[in-house]
N, C-alpha and C positions, 0 to 999 in steps of 0.2 A: 603409304607413308604419310601422305598429306592428311589423311583422317587422323592418324596418331598425333601428328604435330598440332592439328586443330584441337584435338581432345586435350592435350597437355596444356595448351594456351587457355582453353576454356576453363578447365579445372583450376588452374593457377589463378585465373581472374576471379572466379566465383568462390574459391575456398574461404576467404575471409568473410564473405557474406553468409555462407552456409555455417560457418563456425559460430556465429552469433556475436554479441557485443564483447569487446575486449576489456571493458571496464566493469564487468559484472562483479558483484561482491556478495558475500554471505549476508543473510538477513538476520538481524537481531530482533527478537520479539516472541510473541506467543499468539495462539489462536484457540478458539473453541467454537462448538456448535450449539445453537440455541434457536428459539423461535424469534419472531419479530420483536416481541416484548422481552427484553433481557431481564429487567428487574420486576419482580412480582407479576409474572405472566398469568393470564387467566387459565384456569385448569383445563379448559377445552382447547387451548392453542397448541398446535404442533410444536414440538421442541427441537426440530431438526431442519428447519427451513432456511436457516442463515448460517454463514460462517463469519466469525468476527476476528479481525486481525488487530493486534496492537504492536506496532513497530516501536523499537526502543533504541536509545543511544545513537550511534552514527547512521544507522538505517533511517531513523526518524529525522535526523539533522539533514540527511541528503534529500529526503522527500520534502521537508519543510523548505529547504533552499530552492527547490525546483518549482514550488507552487507560485505562479505568477500573480500574486496579490500582495497587498501591503499588510503587515502584521497589525492585529488589533488585540485588545485585552481579551484574555481567555474567558469565556462565559462562565466557567465553573469556579474561578477564583477572582475574576475581575482585574487581574494584574499581569499574569504571565503573558508574554508575547505569543500570539497564535495566528495561524492562517487556516482559512476554511474555504474550500471550493466544493459546492454541492454537499455531499455527505462525508467528505474526507476532511478530518480535522487534525492539525498538528499543533503542538505547543511545546514550549521550553520553560520549565519551571525555574531551575537554578543553574543553568549551564548545559552544555552538550550532553553530558551523561544522563541528565534528567529529561531529555527530549522524548516525546511520545507522539505517535500518530495512530488514529483509529479509523478503520474502514470496515464496513459490513457488506457482505455480498449475499443477495437473495439467491439461494441455490435453485429455485424453481424458474426464475426469470433471468438469472445471470446479471441482474441490475445491481449497481452499487447502491447500498442502502445506508442508513445511519449507522454510525459506529457505536462505541460504548457511551453510555450516559455518564454524567458527572458522578 
């Protein structure tokens, strides 16, 4: 009986942890596979070494808000507020619905790599 009571307490305590985050949301955006060079890759370069993600809308706004750096002008247009940490870039062109974030992942090394070019 003590084992059953202990198991019930243990399961009730760890259930929220095992269930995962309660504030998870659907992701808006797109992805595609390519090589390291997205635009005009050399003919000999493998075309399946990276996956590139572009978050859009509220998904991008959420990531933009969580990046712990101050906004700077976006390098592609010189004016939109953007935040960059490493190879993750988020920017907002004309309000939350136009927010974008790009992230690339090298599938061979699992390292975050540069996202989409301008």
